[in-house]
C-alpha angles and dihedrals in degrees: 000000000000117000092219089061090080116131133184124229124181115260087229093056095047114083094200094047100103093051093047094044089053091050090048091050089051091057094057121102128208094269089068102045123092106155106037131051100193138026108272121230117257090254092050089049093050090051090050092052091046090053090067093222097178138063087232131005122180141177112232113226126194102195106311094337128093106234100173147302139271133194141185112213124218086259090055094254116151121222117184124180127177131188107258094246090060098047117116094023098102098260094115093053092047092046093051091048091049092048092051091048089051090057106045093160094063109100099183126035121193133196121200108204130183105247089232092056099093094169093057092044090055090044095055093040086054088057089054095255109154126222106246109159149017115209122202127203136198116195117197116218120218 
């Protein structure tokens, strides 16, 4: 399977998307996550997908196989996640390029990356993304 054969298909046009997105979410470790602190239940996940939270959300296919997902937030932030067995094979690069081609009117793309996620930091730097901000958070406990 060639890594440049990656194609994007809308999550909402892919019947097996919810199941695969949930499996992909389950593979992530804490160095990847920014927005969630625990693994959601399947029902919570289904509600999140149904809420259509992103401007664009696609499944990344490599040939006939689902290799990951990519989204563009309403603030033009890119999130790309691949199943571990497909990492380092060029699918992420191809998916980001396809997503950017799909949105020619976007002038500025962003990528929010967990500061402990060295692989994603290297990935986006390799695509000429520039470091522009550190964000700090204080969570109150009840």
